[in-house]
C-alpha positions in Angstrom: 23.4 -28.3 26.4 22.3 -31.9 26.1 23.5 -32.1 22.5 26.9 -30.7 23.6 27.0 -33.3 26.5 26.2 -36.1 24.0 28.9 -34.9 21.6 31.4 -34.6 24.4 30.6 -38.1 25.6 30.9 -39.6 22.0 34.2 -37.8 21.6 35.5 -39.2 24.9 34.3 -42.7 23.9 35.8 -42.4 20.4 39.2 -41.2 21.8 39.3 -43.9 24.5 38.1 -46.6 22.0 40.6 -45.5 19.3 43.4 -45.5 21.9 42.5 -49.0 23.1 42.0 -50.2 19.5 45.4 -48.8 18.4 47.0 -50.3 21.5 45.3 -53.7 20.7 46.5 -53.6 17.1 50.0 -52.7 18.2 50.0 -55.5 20.8 48.6 -58.1 18.4 51.2 -57.1 15.8 53.9 -57.2 18.4 52.7 -60.6 19.6 52.5 -62.0 16.1 56.0 -60.7 15.3 57.3 -62.2 18.5 55.8 -65.6 17.7 57.3 -65.5 14.2 60.7 -64.3 15.5 60.7 -67.1 18.1 59.6 -69.6 15.5 62.4 -68.4 13.1 65.0 -68.8 15.8 63.8 -72.3 16.7 63.6 -73.4 13.1 67.1 -72.0 12.4 68.5 -73.9 15.3 66.8 -77.1 14.2 68.1 -76.6 10.6 71.7 -76.2 11.9 71.3 -79.3 14.1 70.0 -81.3 11.1 72.8 -79.8 8.9 75.4 -80.8 11.5 74.1 -84.4 11.7 73.9 -84.9 8.0 76.5 -86.0 5.4 76.3 -84.4 2.0 79.6 -85.6 0.7 78.7 -89.1 -0.4 77.9 -89.7 -4.1 75.4 -91.8 -5.7 72.7 -91.9 -8.4 70.0 -89.4 -8.2 67.2 -91.9 -7.4 69.3 -93.2 -4.6 69.9 -89.8 -3.2 66.2 -88.9 -3.5 65.3 -92.1 -1.7 67.8 -91.5 1.1 66.8 -87.9 1.5 63.1 -88.8 1.4 63.5 -91.3 4.2 65.4 -88.8 6.3 62.8 -86.1 5.6 60.0 -88.4 6.7 61.9 -89.4 9.9 62.8 -85.8 10.7 59.2 -84.6 10.3 58.2 -87.1 13.0 60.6 -85.5 15.5 60.6 -81.8 14.4 56.9 -81.7 13.5 57.8 -79.6 10.5 58.0 -80.0 6.8 61.5 -80.8 5.7 62.7 -80.2 2.1 66.1 -81.1 0.5 66.9 -78.9 -2.5 69.8 -79.3 -4.8 72.1 -76.4 -5.7 70.3 -75.9 -9.0 66.9 -75.7 -7.3 65.7 -79.2 -8.0 63.8 -80.7 -5.0 65.5 -84.0 -4.0 63.1 -84.8 -1.1 60.1 -83.4 0.8 58.5 -84.8 3.9 55.0 -83.9 2.7 55.0 -84.2 -1.1 56.4 -86.2 -4.0 59.6 -84.3 -5.1 59.1 -85.5 -8.7 55.9 -83.6 -8.9 57.3 -80.4 -7.4 58.6 -77.5 -9.4 62.1 -76.0 -9.3 62.6 -74.0 -6.0 65.6 -72.0 -7.1 63.6 -68.8 -7.3 61.7 -69.3 -4.1 62.0 -66.2 -1.8 63.7 -68.1 1.1 66.2 -69.9 -1.3 67.1 -66.7 -3.0 67.6 -65.0 0.4 69.8 -67.8 1.6 71.8 -67.9 -1.7 72.4 -64.2 -1.7 73.4 -63.9 2.0 75.1 -67.3 2.3 73.3 -67.6 5.7 69.7 -68.0 6.5 66.7 -67.1 4.2 63.2 -66.5 5.5 59.9 -66.3 3.7 56.2 -66.3 4.8 53.6 -67.2 2.2 50.6 -69.3 1.4 51.4 -72.8 0.4 49.3 -74.0 -2.4 50.6 -77.5 -1.8 49.1 -77.9 1.7 46.7 -75.0 1.6 48.1 -73.0 4.6 50.1 -70.0 5.5 53.7 -71.3 6.0 56.9 -69.9 7.4 59.9 -71.1 5.4 63.5 -71.1 6.7 66.3 -72.2 4.4 70.1 -72.5 4.9 72.7 -73.2 2.3 74.7 -76.5 2.4 78.2 -75.6 1.6 81.1 -78.0 1.0 84.2 -75.8 0.8 83.3 -72.7 -1.1 80.6 -74.4 -3.2 76.9 -74.5 -2.3 75.8 -78.0 -2.9 72.2 -77.5 -2.0 69.7 -76.1 0.5 68.0 -77.5 3.5 64.6 -76.0 4.2 62.1 -76.3 7.1 58.5 -75.2 6.7 56.1 -74.8 9.6 52.4 -74.0 9.5 51.4 -70.6 10.9 48.0 -71.9 11.9 48.8 -72.0 15.6 50.2 -68.5 15.4 47.1 -67.4 13.6 44.9 -69.2 16.1 46.8 -67.5 19.0 46.5 -64.1 17.3 42.8 -64.8 16.7 42.3 -65.5 20.4 44.1 -62.3 21.1 41.7 -60.5 18.8 38.7 -62.1 20.6 40.0 -61.1 23.9 40.8 -57.6 22.5 37.3 -57.2 21.0 35.7 -58.3 24.3 37.9 -56.0 26.3 37.3 -53.2 23.8 33.5 -53.7 24.2 33.9 -53.6 28.0 36.1 -50.6 27.7 33.5 -48.9 25.5 30.8 -49.5 28.1 33.1 -48.3 30.9 34.3 -45.4 28.8 30.7 -44.5 28.0 29.8 -44.3 31.7 33.0 -42.5 32.7 32.7 -40.2 29.6 29.1 -39.4 30.5 30.1 -38.6 34.1 33.0 -36.5 33.0 30.9 -34.7 30.3 28.1 -34.2 32.9 30.6 -32.8 35.3 31.9 -30.4 32.7 28.6 -29.4 31.1 26.4 -29.2 34.2 28.2 -26.1 35.6 28.1 -24.6 32.1 24.3 -25.5 32.0 23.8 -23.8 35.3 25.8 -20.7 34.2 23.8 -20.6 30.9 20.5 -20.8 32.9 21.6 -18.0 35.2 22.8 -15.9 32.2 19.4 -16.5 30.6 17.6 -15.4 33.7 19.8 -12.3 33.8 18.9 -11.6 30.2 15.2 -11.8 31.2 16.0 -9.2 33.9 15.6 -11.6 36.7 18.7 -10.8 38.9 17.9 -13.0 41.9 19.4 -16.2 40.4 23.0 -17.1 41.2 25.4 -19.9 40.1 26.0 -22.3 43.0 29.3 -23.9 42.4 32.0 -25.1 44.8 34.6 -25.6 42.2 37.8 -23.5 42.1 38.8 -24.2 38.5 38.2 -22.0 35.5 34.5 -23.0 35.4 34.1 -22.1 39.1 35.8 -18.8 38.4 33.4 -18.2 35.5 30.5 -18.9 37.8 31.8 -16.5 40.4 32.3 -13.9 37.6 28.7 -14.4 36.5 27.5 -13.9 40.1 29.5 -10.7 40.5 28.1 -9.5 37.2 24.6 -10.3 38.4 25.2 -8.4 41.7 26.5 -5.5 39.7 23.7 -5.5 37.2 21.1 -5.9 40.0 22.6 -2.9 41.9 22.7 -0.8 38.7 19.2 -1.8 37.7 17.9 -1.0 41.2 19.5 2.4 40.9 18.1 2.9 37.4 14.6 1.8 38.7 14.9 4.2 41.6 16.0 7.0 39.3 13.2 6.1 36.9 10.6 6.0 39.7 11.9 9.4 40.9 11.7 10.8 37.4 8.3 9.3 36.8 7.1 10.6 40.2 8.4 14.1 39.4 6.8 14.0 35.9 3.5 12.7 37.2 3.3 15.3 40.0 4.5 18.3 38.0 2.0 21.1 37.7 3.4 21.8 34.3 2.5 19.6 31.4 5.5 17.7 29.7 5.3 16.3 26.2 8.1 14.7 24.2 8.3 14.1 20.5 10.9 11.9 18.9 12.8 12.5 15.7 10.0 10.9 13.6 7.5 13.4 15.0 5.7 10.8 17.2 4.5 11.6 20.7 6.5 9.4 23.1 5.9 11.0 26.5 3.0 12.7 28.1 2.6 13.3 31.9 -0.7 13.6 33.8 -0.7 17.4 33.7 -0.3 17.4 30.0 -3.2 15.0 29.7 -5.4 17.4 31.7 -4.2 20.5 29.8 -4.6 19.0 26.3 -7.8 17.1 27.2 -6.6 13.7 25.8 -5.3 10.7 27.7 -1.8 9.3 27.1 -3.3 6.2 25.6 -5.0 8.3 22.9 -1.9 10.3 22.0 1.2 8.1 22.5 2.6 6.7 19.3 0.7 9.2 17.1 2.4 12.0 15.1 1.9 15.4 16.6 0.0 16.6 13.5 -2.4 13.8 13.8 -3.2 14.2 17.5 -6.3 16.4 17.1 -4.5 19.4 18.6 -5.1 23.1 18.0 -3.8 24.2 14.6 -1.7 27.0 16.1 -0.1 24.6 18.6 0.7 22.1 15.8 2.1 24.9 13.6 4.3 26.0 16.5 5.7 22.5 17.0 6.5 22.2 13.2 8.2 25.6 13.2 10.4 24.5 16.2 11.3 21.3 14.4 12.2 23.2 11.3 14.4 25.8 13.0 15.6 23.5 15.8 15.9 26.3 18.3 14.3 27.1 21.6 11.0 28.8 21.2 8.5 30.3 23.7 5.0 31.5 23.1 1.7 32.1 24.8 -1.5 30.6 23.4 -5.2 30.4 24.3 -6.5 26.9 24.3 -10.3 26.4 24.1 -10.4 22.7 24.7 -11.3 21.1 27.2 -11.7 24.6 28.8 -10.5 28.1 27.9 -7.0 28.6 29.3 -4.0 30.6 28.6 -0.9 28.4 28.2 2.8 29.3 28.2 4.5 26.9 25.7 8.3 26.3 25.9 9.8 24.1 23.1 13.3 22.8 23.4 15.1 20.7 20.8 16.9 17.6 22.3 20.3 16.3 21.1 22.3 13.3 22.0 26.0 13.2 22.9 27.0 13.5 19.3 24.9 16.7 19.0 22.5 14.9 16.7 18.9 16.1 16.9 16.7 13.4 18.5 13.5 15.0 19.3 11.6 17.9 21.0 10.6 18.6 24.6 7.5 20.7 25.2 6.6 22.2 28.6 3.2 23.6 29.0 2.4 26.0 31.9 -1.1 27.0 32.7 -0.8 30.8 33.3 -4.5 31.5 33.3 -4.5 32.2 37.1 -1.4 34.4 36.7 -3.0 36.4 33.9 -6.2 36.6 35.9 -4.3 37.9 39.0 -2.5 40.4 36.8 -5.8 41.6 35.5 -7.2 41.7 39.0 -4.2 43.6 40.2 -4.7 46.1 37.3 -8.4 46.3 38.0 -7.6 46.7 41.7 -5.3 49.7 41.1 -7.9 51.2 38.8 -10.7 50.6 41.3 -8.7 52.0 44.2 -7.8 55.0 42.1 -11.5 55.4 41.1 -12.8 54.9 44.7 -10.2 57.3 46.1 -10.7 59.9 43.4 -14.5 60.4 44.0 -14.3 61.4 47.7 -11.1 63.3 47.2 -12.7 65.2 44.3 -15.7 66.0 46.5 -13.5 67.1 49.4 -11.5 69.3 47.1 -14.5 70.8 45.4 -16.3 71.7 48.6 -13.1 73.0 50.2 -12.5 75.3 47.1 -16.1 76.5 47.4 -15.6 77.3 51.1 -12.3 79.1 50.3 -14.1 81.1 47.6 -16.4 82.7 50.1 -18.9 80.2 51.2 -17.6 80.4 54.7 -19.6 83.6 55.2 -22.8 81.7 54.8 -22.9 79.6 58.0 -25.6 77.2 56.9 -23.9 76.5 53.6 -20.5 76.3 55.2 -21.8 73.8 57.8 -23.4 71.7 55.1 -20.2 71.6 53.1 -18.1 70.8 56.1 -20.5 67.9 56.9 -20.0 66.6 53.4 -16.3 66.9 53.7 -16.4 65.0 57.0 -18.6 62.2 55.5 -16.2 61.8 52.5 -13.2 61.7 54.8 -14.9 59.0 56.9 -15.6 57.1 53.7 -11.9 57.5 52.8 -10.9 56.3 56.2 -13.2 53.2 55.9 -11.9 52.5 52.4 -8.2 52.7 53.4 -8.9 50.6 56.5 -10.6 47.9 54.5 -7.8 47.9 52.0 -5.2 47.4 54.8 -7.4 44.8 56.4 -7.8 42.8 53.2 -4.1 43.1 52.5 -3.3 41.6 55.9 -5.8 38.8 55.5 -4.6 37.9 52.0 -1.0 37.8 53.2 -2.0 35.7 56.2 -0.3 38.1 58.5 -3.1 38.0 61.0 -2.8 35.0 63.4 -6.1 33.5 64.4 -6.8 33.1 68.1 -9.1 30.0 68.3 -11.2 29.6 71.4 -14.6 27.9 72.2 -17.5 30.0 71.1 -21.1 29.5 72.3 -22.9 30.2 69.1 -26.3 31.1 70.5 -24.9 33.9 72.6 -22.4 35.0 69.9 -25.0 35.3 67.1 -27.3 37.1 69.5 -24.8 39.8 70.2 -24.1 40.2 66.5 -27.8 40.6 65.7 -28.2 43.1 68.5 -25.4 45.2 67.1 -27.2 45.4 63.8 -30.8 46.0 65.2 -30.5 49.8 65.3 -29.5 49.9 61.6 -32.2 47.4 60.7 -34.8 49.4 62.6 -34.1 52.5 60.5 -35.5 50.5 57.5 -38.1 48.6 59.5 -36.2 45.4 58.6 -36.9 42.3 60.8 -33.9 40.4 62.1 -34.5 36.8 63.0 -32.1 34.1 64.3 -32.4 30.4 64.7 -29.5 28.9 66.8 -29.6 25.8 68.9 -28.7 26.3 72.5 -26.0 23.7 72.9 -23.8 24.3 69.8 -20.1 25.3 70.4 -17.3 25.6 68.0 -13.6 26.6 67.9 -13.1 30.0 66.1 -11.4 33.4 66.2 -14.3 35.2 67.8 -13.4 38.7 66.5 -13.0 37.4 62.9 -16.1 35.3 63.1 -18.0 38.5 64.3 -16.5 40.4 61.4 -17.9 37.8 59.0 -21.4 37.9 60.4 -21.5 41.7 60.8 -20.4 42.1 57.1 -23.0 39.7 55.8 -25.8 41.1 58.0 -24.8 44.7 57.0 -25.0 43.7 53.3 -28.4 42.0 53.9 -29.8 45.1 55.6 -28.3 47.5 53.0 -29.7 45.6 49.9 -33.1 44.8 51.5 -36.0 47.2 50.9 -37.9 48.7 53.9 -40.1 46.2 55.6 -38.0 43.2 54.5 -36.5 40.5 56.6 -32.9 39.2 57.3 -32.6 35.8 58.9 -29.6 34.0 60.5 -29.7 30.3 61.0 -27.1 28.0 62.6 -27.1 24.2 62.3 -24.7 21.3 63.0 -23.7 19.0 60.2 -22.6 15.6 61.3 -19.5 14.0 59.6 -19.4 10.6 58.0 -17.5 9.1 61.0 -18.0 9.0 64.7 -15.1 11.5 65.3 -16.3 14.9 66.3 -13.5 16.4 64.2 -15.5 15.7 61.1 -18.5 17.7 62.3 -19.2 21.1 60.8 -21.3 24.2 61.5 -23.4 25.8 58.8 -24.2 29.5 59.0 -27.0 30.6 56.7 -27.7 34.4 56.3 -30.7 35.0 54.0 -32.5 38.2 53.1 -35.5 39.3 51.1 -33.5 42.0 49.2 -33.1 43.0 45.6 -31.1 39.8 44.7 -28.0 39.3 42.5 -28.2 38.6 38.7 -26.8 35.1 37.8 -24.1 36.7 35.6 -22.7 38.6 38.6 -22.7 35.7 41.1 -19.2 34.3 40.1 -17.6 37.7 40.7 -19.3 39.1 43.9 -16.3 38.0 46.0 -13.9 40.1 43.9 -12.5 43.3 45.4 -14.4 46.4 44.5 -16.9 44.4 42.5 -20.4 45.9 42.8 -23.6 44.7 41.3 -25.4 48.1 41.8 -22.5 50.6 41.9 -24.7 53.7 42.6 -26.6 52.1 45.4 -23.5 50.5 46.9 -21.8 53.8 47.2 -24.8 55.6 48.6 -25.0 52.9 51.3 -21.5 53.7 52.3 -20.0 50.3 51.2 -16.4 50.1 50.1 -16.8 47.0 47.8 -14.4 45.0 49.9 -16.7 43.5 52.4 -17.5 40.2 50.7 -13.9 39.8 49.6 -12.8 40.1 53.3 -15.5 37.6 54.3 -14.4 35.0 51.8 -10.7 35.2 52.9 -11.7 35.0 56.6 -13.8 32.0 56.0 -10.9 30.3 54.1 -8.6 31.1 57.1 -11.1 29.1 59.2 -10.8 26.2 56.7 -14.4 26.8 55.7 -16.3 27.3 52.5 -18.8 30.0 51.4 -21.6 29.7 48.8 -24.2 32.1 47.6 -27.6 31.6 46.0 -29.7 34.5 44.8 -32.7 35.4 42.7 -33.4 38.9 41.5 -36.3 40.5 43.3 -36.6 37.5 45.7 -33.5 37.7 47.9 -30.0 36.3 48.5 -28.8 33.4 50.7 -25.2 33.0 51.9 -24.1 29.6 53.3 -20.9 29.2 55.3 -19.6 25.7 56.4 -16.8 25.7 59.0 -15.3 22.8 61.0 -16.4 22.7 64.7 -12.9 21.8 65.9 -9.5 23.1 64.6 
């Protein structure tokens, strides 16, 4: 912008200087012409006066005439302050106030003489006189007697004064021109600054807008075209800022959606490079976005089947769906949806891949299938027993009272088992669907645990199992008393059932203080430990599944339905608690339940 300002200043100076110079030249020329025209008029007037006072009619010898005319010329020069020349009609100089006529050449073809002869009036000429070494103005008029031109009378005046006057004019003109240049420079700079400064501001704001800084505005109070341009720039900046804010909001929303999606999203451009990867996709694929972005999909260390599926979709450019087992970073079942992306002109631009982790879904489907199979199996056994013994009774066993009574007892026991099984299934269904509202109330744990232990003492006594409890006197917690009792009874019953005679089952309650001073962070830990047969390590992850039994024969013989621990787990989770199990075969099992004291 400074270069433009300098050029504009120089242009203004050149224009003003050229205008002043042209005006000076024109003025000097007009002044010189005016001087010369005035001088011509005066010289013509003087010639006519001289001509009127002079007698050309007398005759005499040529020397006499030359002497007479020379005296006159010398006398006239004193009064007219001009060179006076008498010329005969044939061009011979008869007298001259400044030179010897005998030494002068014929003047018939001098410019002023020829002009006077041709026009019969006045002849003018301006030239350098070699005789006196100056620029001279010559004026000549013909001397006519009748119709005949007897000679010519000529006045010559030096132009030195005119030239000196013009020279003074030029000095004044040059001084004035220098002053005008200085003044024009200042004015031109101010004018150029006034023109370029708003443009500079507009350019600066436009550059800031280009750099995506939309806060800057053009501050101009002008109402001309530049002011209108500044206001247009400001309106454009407002519009761009509004649009950019909307774009950023949309981008943040989209980014938030992508980052918080459970499904993994990956995008591949037309060159096969990975250009987008959300957080879920990083977790699913086991690689960070920094490791994969910019790489080609076939160089991203992915499973061969997955890479092959992407290549196939790129080749056919149609939507594809498949399920695939991924073994890294952990074994999972993924549903893969591949969709080609096209722009507005329907030109293929890339590929969008959505990854769904359906491991849990497939596990639930398997569990549902196993649940149906287990329910069918669990129901089939007592029903088969009831049917078999009923058929035996109908076949004639009723006549034998002892046998009939034994069979009827078995039928009753199996029907009780069926009733417990159906009741547990319904109970578990309600708990899992969260259709049972919990009624929280303060529970004094020492009294509560004591009642639960007393309920199980009769059953424990049958196997000479010792029941022990360690509960502080002053511990209270908020819980659904009935559901909490169901948890403890189930765990105590399991401990008694799977502990050999003479064993021990222990209940311990302790308070766990939270990290802050607020009581809401405190927890209660229930520990139920036995000295039973224990659980193999391979079965520990599955003991809370429905109908899962470690020792199926013994579990059925003890009257268990296989749903107790599953019910316990769901009830603990309803209380926002956690349950863990530790066990060693032949040593015993320990269940730990942590629940918040206040809900």
